[in-house]
N, CA, C and O of each residue as an XYZ file, in Angstrom:
620
protein
N    -213.886    -36.989    121.733
C    -214.567    -36.746    120.482
C    -214.830    -38.102    119.819
O    -213.923    -38.919    119.660
N    -216.025    -38.308    119.459
C    -216.410    -39.576    118.845
C    -216.411    -39.401    117.338
O    -217.459    -39.285    116.702
N    -215.199    -39.387    116.784
C    -215.047    -39.174    115.345
C    -213.965    -40.102    114.805
O    -213.119    -40.599    115.548
N    -214.013    -40.320    113.508
C    -212.918    -40.985    112.818
C    -211.847    -39.922    112.599
O    -212.169    -38.764    112.337
N    -210.605    -40.298    112.700
C    -209.483    -39.373    112.524
C    -209.510    -38.205    113.510
O    -209.577    -37.049    113.090
N    -209.458    -38.486    114.804
C    -209.479    -37.400    115.786
C    -208.307    -36.429    115.621
O    -208.342    -35.306    116.125
N    -207.269    -36.879    114.906
C    -206.114    -36.013    114.646
C    -206.526    -34.739    113.911
O    -205.847    -33.718    114.016
N    -207.617    -34.790    113.179
C    -208.073    -33.635    112.409
C    -208.805    -32.594    113.254
O    -208.985    -31.463    112.802
N    -209.232    -32.946    114.471
C    -210.146    -32.087    115.210
C    -209.631    -31.556    116.544
O    -210.139    -30.546    117.029
N    -208.646    -32.199    117.144
C    -208.281    -31.850    118.516
C    -207.818    -30.407    118.674
O    -208.114    -29.776    119.688
N    -207.098    -29.874    117.692
C    -206.615    -28.487    117.805
C    -207.783    -27.506    117.842
O    -207.725    -26.503    118.553
N    -208.829    -27.782    117.092
C    -210.018    -26.923    117.093
C    -210.662    -26.905    118.480
O    -211.096    -25.855    118.954
N    -210.721    -28.049    119.112
C    -211.313    -28.136    120.452
C    -210.493    -27.346    121.465
O    -211.047    -26.638    122.306
N    -209.187    -27.469    121.382
C    -208.322    -26.738    122.315
C    -208.449    -25.233    122.078
O    -208.541    -24.461    123.033
N    -208.456    -24.816    120.822
C    -208.631    -23.383    120.528
C    -209.970    -22.861    121.031
O    -210.093    -21.689    121.388
N    -210.962    -23.728    121.055
C    -212.294    -23.335    121.531
C    -212.376    -23.317    123.056
O    -213.385    -22.890    123.617
N    -211.307    -23.782    123.737
C    -211.271    -23.706    125.189
C    -211.337    -25.016    125.938
O    -211.446    -25.011    127.164
N    -211.275    -26.138    125.243
C    -211.323    -27.433    125.929
C    -210.134    -27.583    126.873
O    -209.007    -27.222    126.533
N    -210.399    -28.117    128.053
C    -209.316    -28.390    129.006
C    -208.896    -29.859    128.953
O    -207.886    -30.241    129.543
N    -209.667    -30.673    128.249
C    -209.340    -32.084    128.048
C    -209.880    -32.510    126.694
O    -210.983    -32.131    126.300
N    -209.089    -33.301    125.993
C    -209.542    -33.896    124.740
C    -209.530    -35.406    124.938
O    -208.490    -36.005    125.210
N    -210.697    -36.003    124.797
C    -210.857    -37.446    124.933
C    -211.179    -38.011    123.559
O    -212.095    -37.547    122.881
N    -210.417    -39.015    123.160
C    -210.654    -39.629    121.851
C    -210.747    -41.140    122.003
O    -210.219    -41.724    122.950
N    -211.434    -41.758    121.045
C    -211.560    -43.217    121.029
C    -210.231    -43.804    120.565
O    -209.731    -43.468    119.492
N    -209.675    -44.676    121.378
C    -208.392    -45.277    121.044
C    -208.490    -46.024    119.717
O    -207.516    -46.092    118.968
N    -209.651    -46.580    119.429
C    -209.835    -47.336    118.182
C    -209.827    -46.427    116.948
O    -209.565    -46.896    115.840
N    -210.108    -45.146    117.126
C    -210.248    -44.233    115.989
C    -208.954    -43.537    115.602
O    -208.867    -42.963    114.517
N    -207.954    -43.576    116.461
C    -206.707    -42.864    116.194
C    -205.774    -43.723    115.346
O    -205.639    -44.926    115.572
N    -205.133    -43.088    114.366
C    -204.135    -43.802    113.561
C    -202.933    -44.177    114.421
O    -202.404    -45.283    114.315
N    -202.508    -43.248    115.272
C    -201.368    -43.459    116.167
C    -201.704    -42.777    117.488
O    -201.440    -41.588    117.668
N    -202.283    -43.533    118.404
C    -202.772    -42.965    119.666
C    -201.655    -42.339    120.497
O    -201.874    -41.324    121.158
N    -200.462    -42.931    120.471
C    -199.345    -42.379    121.251
C    -198.973    -41.001    120.719
O    -198.827    -40.057    121.496
N    -198.820    -40.877    119.418
C    -198.465    -39.576    118.827
C    -199.555    -38.543    119.070
O    -199.260    -37.389    119.383
N    -200.794    -38.944    118.931
C    -201.903    -38.023    119.149
C    -201.921    -37.541    120.593
O    -202.085    -36.347    120.844
N    -201.754    -38.450    121.538
C    -201.739    -38.061    122.947
C    -200.585    -37.094    123.225
O    -200.756    -36.122    123.961
N    -199.436    -37.351    122.652
C    -198.289    -36.440    122.835
C    -198.600    -35.046    122.287
O    -198.283    -34.039    122.919
N    -199.213    -34.996    121.126
C    -199.542    -33.694    120.511
C    -200.554    -32.929    121.367
O    -200.429    -31.717    121.543
N    -201.536    -33.625    121.887
C    -202.535    -32.980    122.743
C    -201.868    -32.466    124.006
O    -202.139    -31.343    124.432
N    -201.005    -33.262    124.610
C    -200.283    -32.860    125.825
C    -199.453    -31.600    125.585
O    -199.386    -30.721    126.444
N    -198.821    -31.516    124.406
C    -197.998    -30.344    124.066
C    -198.810    -29.053    124.107
O    -198.262    -27.975    124.337
N    -200.111    -29.167    123.884
C    -200.982    -27.993    123.895
C    -201.428    -27.617    125.309
O    -202.156    -26.642    125.498
N    -200.988    -28.393    126.297
C    -201.254    -28.060    127.683
C    -202.616    -28.477    128.211
O    -203.087    -27.931    129.208
N    -203.248    -29.428    127.561
C    -204.545    -29.899    128.034
C    -204.452    -31.382    128.410
O    -203.520    -32.087    128.022
N    -205.433    -31.819    129.164
C    -205.503    -33.211    129.600
C    -205.886    -34.115    128.427
O    -206.558    -33.696    127.485
N    -205.440    -35.356    128.514
C    -205.756    -36.360    127.497
C    -206.628    -37.442    128.121
O    -206.324    -37.966    129.192
N    -207.709    -37.762    127.433
C    -208.563    -38.862    127.835
C    -208.673    -39.879    126.717
O    -208.658    -39.526    125.538
N    -208.783    -41.141    127.094
C    -209.013    -42.208    126.127
C    -210.387    -42.791    126.374
O    -210.726    -43.126    127.509
N    -211.174    -42.916    125.335
C    -212.497    -43.524    125.429
C    -212.423    -44.956    124.917
O    -211.827    -45.227    123.874
N    -213.038    -45.872    125.670
C    -213.055    -47.281    125.289
C    -214.494    -47.759    125.182
O    -215.276    -47.617    126.122
N    -214.839    -48.327    124.030
C    -216.169    -48.901    123.832
C    -216.314    -50.158    124.683
O    -215.312    -50.703    125.147
N    -217.550    -50.628    124.898
C    -217.742    -51.811    125.741
C    -216.929    -53.034    125.327
O    -216.504    -53.799    126.192
N    -216.707    -53.236    124.063
C    -215.963    -54.412    123.610
C    -214.455    -54.242    123.571
O    -213.736    -55.189    123.253
N    -213.965    -53.053    123.890
C    -212.530    -52.786    123.838
C    -211.885    -53.139    125.174
O    -212.324    -52.669    126.224
N    -210.860    -53.956    125.134
C    -210.155    -54.342    126.357
C    -209.301    -53.172    126.854
O    -208.711    -52.434    126.065
N    -209.249    -53.024    128.169
C    -208.530    -51.911    128.771
C    -207.037    -51.953    128.473
O    -206.369    -50.922    128.538
N    -206.512    -53.108    128.153
C    -205.086    -53.201    127.854
C    -204.692    -52.322    126.680
O    -203.522    -51.964    126.546
N    -205.641    -51.970    125.831
C    -205.341    -51.079    124.706
C    -204.947    -49.686    125.178
O    -204.379    -48.913    124.407
N    -205.238    -49.355    126.431
C    -204.867    -48.050    126.996
C    -203.585    -48.118    127.812
O    -203.027    -47.075    128.152
N    -203.102    -49.315    128.138
C    -201.984    -49.443    129.073
C    -200.700    -48.787    128.585
O    -199.999    -48.160    129.380
N    -200.370    -48.912    127.302
C    -199.137    -48.296    126.809
C    -199.152    -46.790    127.062
O    -198.172    -46.228    127.551
N    -200.254    -46.147    126.732
C    -200.346    -44.702    126.925
C    -200.352    -44.331    128.403
O    -199.767    -43.322    128.798
N    -201.012    -45.144    129.214
C    -201.019    -44.907    130.658
C    -199.607    -45.027    131.223
O    -199.178    -44.186    132.014
N    -198.897    -46.053    130.826
C    -197.547    -46.277    131.337
C    -196.570    -45.222    130.857
O    -195.567    -44.966    131.523
N    -196.837    -44.609    129.723
C    -196.005    -43.510    129.228
C    -196.374    -42.179    129.887
O    -195.721    -41.163    129.649
N    -197.416    -42.187    130.711
C    -197.839    -40.956    131.381
C    -198.554    -39.984    130.458
O    -198.577    -38.782    130.722
N    -199.133    -40.490    129.385
C    -199.775    -39.627    128.394
C    -201.280    -39.493    128.578
O    -201.927    -38.738    127.852
N    -201.841    -40.218    129.540
C    -203.294    -40.224    129.711
C    -203.652    -39.762    131.115
O    -203.088    -40.226    132.106
N    -204.609    -38.832    131.175
C    -205.097    -38.316    132.455
C    -206.404    -38.981    132.866
O    -206.741    -39.026    134.049
N    -207.133    -39.493    131.889
C    -208.450    -40.074    132.173
C    -208.754    -41.185    131.179
O    -208.393    -41.111    130.004
N    -209.428    -42.219    131.681
C    -209.936    -43.285    130.807
C    -211.452    -43.269    130.938
O    -211.999    -43.423    132.030
N    -212.116    -43.080    129.810
C    -213.574    -43.050    129.746
C    -214.054    -44.412    129.259
O    -213.808    -44.801    128.117
N    -214.742    -45.127    130.140
C    -215.317    -46.420    129.778
C    -216.769    -46.206    129.385
O    -217.575    -45.730    130.186
N    -217.096    -46.555    128.160
C    -218.483    -46.527    127.732
C    -219.113    -47.839    128.179
O    -218.669    -48.915    127.780
N    -220.137    -47.748    128.997
C    -220.802    -48.950    129.492
C    -222.074    -49.245    128.700
O    -222.887    -50.081    129.095
N    -222.229    -48.553    127.590
C    -223.241    -48.833    126.571
C    -222.569    -48.576    125.224
O    -221.503    -47.963    125.171
N    -223.172    -49.032    124.159
C    -222.623    -48.749    122.838
C    -222.885    -47.285    122.487
O    -223.943    -46.749    122.816
N    -221.936    -46.641    121.825
C    -222.135    -45.231    121.457
C    -223.377    -45.068    120.583
O    -223.696    -45.929    119.763
N    -224.061    -43.959    120.774
C    -225.175    -43.676    119.875
C    -226.365    -42.985    120.487
O    -226.731    -41.893    120.053
N    -226.984    -43.594    121.492
C    -228.211    -42.988    122.010
C    -228.394    -43.331    123.479
O    -227.820    -44.301    123.974
N    -229.194    -42.532    124.176
C    -229.439    -42.715    125.600
C    -230.428    -43.822    125.881
O    -231.095    -44.335    124.983
N    -230.507    -44.183    127.172
C    -231.490    -45.150    127.621
C    -231.124    -46.604    127.414
O    -231.970    -47.479    127.599
N    -229.871    -46.891    127.032
C    -229.461    -48.281    126.812
C    -229.190    -48.989    128.139
O    -229.028    -48.357    129.183
N    -229.147    -50.304    128.064
C    -228.870    -51.133    129.239
C    -227.374    -51.143    129.545
O    -226.540    -51.332    128.660
N    -227.068    -50.938    130.795
C    -225.695    -50.953    131.321
C    -225.055    -52.313    131.064
O    -225.664    -53.348    131.338
N    -223.837    -52.316    130.542
C    -223.112    -53.563    130.267
C    -222.145    -53.837    131.422
O    -221.059    -53.263    131.490
N    -222.557    -54.709    132.310
C    -221.832    -54.966    133.558
C    -220.402    -55.459    133.356
O    -219.545    -55.204    134.203
N    -220.125    -56.153    132.266
C    -218.789    -56.698    132.052
C    -217.729    -55.603    131.948
O    -216.545    -55.866    132.156
N    -218.140    -54.399    131.633
C    -217.191    -53.286    131.533
C    -216.547    -52.993    132.892
O    -215.426    -52.488    132.946
N    -217.242    -53.304    133.983
C    -216.703    -53.017    135.315
C    -215.444    -53.822    135.614
O    -214.607    -53.389    136.406
N    -215.299    -54.989    134.989
C    -214.054    -55.755    135.152
C    -212.878    -54.986    134.550
O    -211.773    -54.999    135.093
N    -213.124    -54.325    133.436
C    -212.077    -53.512    132.800
C    -211.739    -52.301    133.668
O    -210.573    -51.926    133.798
N    -212.762    -51.698    134.255
C    -212.560    -50.559    135.160
C    -211.666    -50.982    136.327
O    -210.722    -50.275    136.679
N    -211.962    -52.122    136.916
C    -211.169    -52.625    138.050
C    -209.706    -52.797    137.674
O    -208.818    -52.441    138.449
N    -209.451    -53.337    136.496
C    -208.071    -53.567    136.052
C    -207.301    -52.254    135.948
O    -206.153    -52.160    136.384
N    -207.940    -51.247    135.369
C    -207.254    -49.956    135.232
C    -207.047    -49.308    136.593
O    -205.980    -48.757    136.863
N    -208.060    -49.369    137.453
C    -207.926    -48.761    138.785
C    -206.790    -49.408    139.564
O    -206.014    -48.715    140.223
N    -206.687    -50.735    139.493
C    -205.620    -51.439    140.211
C    -204.243    -51.090    139.663
O    -203.301    -50.898    140.433
N    -204.117    -51.008    138.359
C    -202.820    -50.745    137.738
C    -202.426    -49.273    137.759
O    -201.241    -48.943    137.773
N    -203.419    -48.395    137.760
C    -203.159    -46.948    137.667
C    -204.079    -46.210    138.635
O    -205.072    -45.615    138.216
N    -203.757    -46.246    139.918
C    -204.668    -45.713    140.943
C    -204.919    -44.209    140.880
O    -205.883    -43.728    141.475
N    -204.079    -43.460    140.178
C    -204.248    -42.008    140.189
C    -204.921    -41.435    138.932
O    -205.175    -40.233    138.862
N    -205.203    -42.275    137.960
C    -205.849    -41.792    136.742
C    -207.349    -41.600    137.013
O    -207.951    -42.346    137.786
N    -207.931    -40.601    136.372
C    -209.382    -40.451    136.459
C    -210.032    -41.553    135.638
O    -209.629    -41.823    134.506
N    -211.038    -42.181    136.221
C    -211.801    -43.211    135.508
C    -213.249    -42.748    135.445
O    -213.904    -42.525    136.463
N    -213.724    -42.612    134.214
C    -215.062    -42.109    133.936
C    -215.889    -43.272    133.387
O    -215.429    -44.015    132.521
N    -217.103    -43.421    133.895
C    -218.021    -44.423    133.337
C    -219.237    -43.673    132.800
O    -219.853    -42.870    133.501
N    -219.565    -43.953    131.550
C    -220.631    -43.245    130.843
C    -221.551    -44.254    130.174
O    -221.118    -45.051    129.342
N    -222.822    -44.210    130.547
C    -223.816    -45.041    129.873
C    -224.566    -45.943    130.815
O    -223.967    -46.768    131.506
N    -225.874    -45.793    130.847
C    -226.712    -46.651    131.671
C    -226.546    -46.417    133.169
O    -226.865    -47.291    133.976
N    -226.048    -45.243    133.539
C    -225.822    -44.939    134.958
C    -227.147    -44.572    135.615
O    -227.848    -43.657    135.183
N    -227.471    -45.320    136.680
C    -228.666    -45.058    137.485
C    -228.308    -45.360    138.945
O    -227.130    -45.524    139.265
N    -229.286    -45.433    139.817
C    -229.007    -45.644    141.245
C    -228.251    -46.943    141.490
O    -227.349    -46.980    142.326
N    -228.596    -47.984    140.791
C    -227.942    -49.280    140.988
C    -226.562    -49.339    140.335
O    -225.592    -49.767    140.960
N    -226.481    -48.908    139.076
C    -225.217    -49.029    138.350
C    -224.183    -48.010    138.810
O    -222.985    -48.248    138.663
N    -224.611    -46.901    139.353
C    -223.663    -45.910    139.885
C    -222.844    -46.532    140.999
O    -221.630    -46.338    141.066
N    -223.498    -47.273    141.867
C    -222.805    -47.938    142.969
C    -221.807    -48.960    142.436
O    -220.687    -49.052    142.938
N    -222.201    -49.720    141.434
C    -221.306    -50.724    140.847
C    -220.092    -50.063    140.186
O    -218.965    -50.531    140.340
N    -220.326    -48.989    139.462
C    -219.223    -48.296    138.785
C    -218.263    -47.678    139.797
O    -217.046    -47.781    139.647
N    -218.807    -47.043    140.815
C    -217.966    -46.428    141.841
C    -217.176    -47.489    142.594
O    -215.994    -47.292    142.880
N    -217.806    -48.600    142.916
C    -217.122    -49.689    143.620
C    -216.018    -50.308    142.762
O    -215.007    -50.770    143.291
N    -216.206    -50.318    141.461
C    -215.192    -50.867    140.555
C    -213.990    -49.949    140.418
O    -212.907    -50.390    140.035
N    -214.183    -48.653    140.736
C    -213.052    -47.731    140.659
C    -213.306    -46.424    139.946
O    -212.413    -45.580    139.870
N    -214.506    -46.235    139.420
C    -214.807    -44.961    138.748
C    -214.804    -43.828    139.765
O    -215.292    -43.983    140.884
N    -214.250    -42.689    139.365
C    -214.344    -41.503    140.208
C    -215.105    -40.377    139.514
O    -215.240    -39.280    140.055
N    -215.598    -40.662    138.310
C    -216.454    -39.726    137.579
C    -217.552    -40.551    136.912
O    -217.276    -41.589    136.310
N    -218.799    -40.085    137.021
C    -219.929    -40.756    136.372
C    -220.611    -39.778    135.432
O    -220.773    -38.600    135.750
N    -221.007    -40.281    134.269
C    -221.757    -39.489    133.301
C    -223.139    -40.113    133.200
O    -223.273    -41.305    132.921
N    -224.160    -39.305    133.426
C    -225.516    -39.833    133.398
C    -226.447    -38.842    132.721
O    -226.474    -37.660    133.063
N    -227.199    -39.333    131.769
C    -228.176    -38.494    131.091
C    -229.587    -38.821    131.524
O    -230.239    -38.018    132.191
N    -230.060    -39.991    131.152
C    -231.440    -40.385    131.407
C    -231.780    -40.355    132.891
O    -232.845    -39.865    133.265
N    -230.892    -40.872    133.749
C    -231.143    -40.914    135.192
C    -231.310    -39.502    135.761
O    -232.177    -39.266    136.603
N    -230.486    -38.579    135.305
C    -230.550    -37.200    135.820
C    -231.713    -36.443    135.199
O    -232.551    -35.896    135.916
N    -231.773    -36.407    133.887
C    -232.759    -35.562    133.226
C    -234.156    -36.166    133.195
O    -235.130    -35.468    132.916
N    -234.258    -37.460    133.482
C    -235.561    -38.092    133.591
C    -236.084    -38.122    135.020
O    -237.198    -38.581    135.273
N    -235.276    -37.632    135.948
C    -235.656    -37.655    137.365
C    -236.657    -36.551    137.677
O    -236.673    -35.505    137.028
N    -237.489    -36.802    138.679
C    -238.402    -35.766    139.158
C    -237.610    -34.565    139.660
O    -238.017    -33.419    139.470
N    -236.475    -34.837    140.303
C    -235.578    -33.790    140.775
C    -234.163    -34.081    140.267
O    -233.443    -34.867    140.883
N    -233.753    -33.466    139.160
C    -232.391    -33.671    138.664
C    -231.332    -33.328    139.720
O    -230.288    -33.977    139.782
N    -231.593    -32.329    140.533
C    -230.627    -31.951    141.575
C    -230.424    -33.098    142.566
O    -229.298    -33.369    142.982
N    -231.512    -33.769    142.942
C    -231.384    -34.906    143.862
C    -230.647    -36.074    143.201
O    -229.867    -36.765    143.857
N    -230.885    -36.292    141.935
C    -230.191    -37.359    141.216
C    -228.691    -37.077    141.176
O    -227.880    -37.978    141.387
N    -228.330    -35.839    140.909
C    -226.914    -35.460    140.887
C    -226.300    -35.619    142.272
O    -225.183    -36.120    142.399
N    -227.009    -35.205    143.295
C    -226.512    -35.372    144.671
C    -226.290    -36.842    144.997
O    -225.293    -37.200    145.623
N    -227.220    -37.692    144.574
C    -227.074    -39.125    144.800
C    -225.803    -39.644    144.138
O    -225.039    -40.384    144.757
N    -225.572    -39.260    142.882
C    -224.376    -39.725    142.169
C    -223.107    -39.244    142.873
O    -222.161    -40.010    143.053
N    -223.095    -37.993    143.262
C    -221.933    -37.437    143.961
C    -221.683    -38.187    145.275
O    -220.554    -38.580    145.569
N    -222.739    -38.378    146.051
C    -222.606    -39.084    147.332
C    -222.129    -40.526    147.130
O    -221.337    -41.039    147.921
N    -222.606    -41.162    146.089
C    -222.181    -42.536    145.785
C    -220.679    -42.604    145.528
O    -219.996    -43.504    146.017
N    -220.178    -41.653    144.764
C    -218.738    -41.619    144.483
C    -217.934    -41.350    145.755
O    -216.927    -42.011    146.012
N    -218.375    -40.394    146.531
C    -217.666    -40.046    147.764
C    -217.606    -41.250    148.704
O    -216.546    -41.578    149.237
N    -218.743    -41.899    148.901
C    -218.785    -43.057    149.796
C    -217.887    -44.200    149.310
O    -217.206    -44.838    150.113
N    -217.886    -44.452    148.031
C    -217.081    -45.549    147.480
C    -215.594    -45.290    147.655
O    -214.826    -46.230    147.861
N    -215.178    -44.046    147.578
C    -213.751    -43.737    147.622
C    -213.259    -43.395    149.021
O    -212.074    -43.117    149.206
N    -214.148    -43.411    150.008
C    -213.724    -43.237    151.394
C    -213.363    -44.561    152.037
O    -212.802    -44.592    153.133
N    -213.681    -45.653    151.362
C    -213.426    -47.004    151.916
C    -211.954    -47.335    151.844
O    -211.544    -48.419    152.258
């Protein structure tokens, strides 16, 4: 959830049926307490990191076993069609090396070229809007993204 004070909203999402609540680490007053509360409700916890946020801000929660997924925004939050920020892939690599079993999601500027870079860096989930919905065949675009992830993780 891309909101200030995610502590006010997570219970509503879980009651509505969410199986994972992802919040911006920068927006939480106490990310450890929030992650614990979300876990108590029996759902997965995700941490979202903006392009300028260093991955080390997620390490405490990862090491405590409170995080199931790290969502790396490879564009600034706000609107589609932005340019992929390649420096984020260094952060992805660090998390993948330190925490090989956590889900790593990359969202923003994902296309045929950047999907390969994100998957090679360690992402196992890709979020793509413009590439998929702007494609002549969205189904083929989705297949390409899926195949890219599979190939990267078979190495």
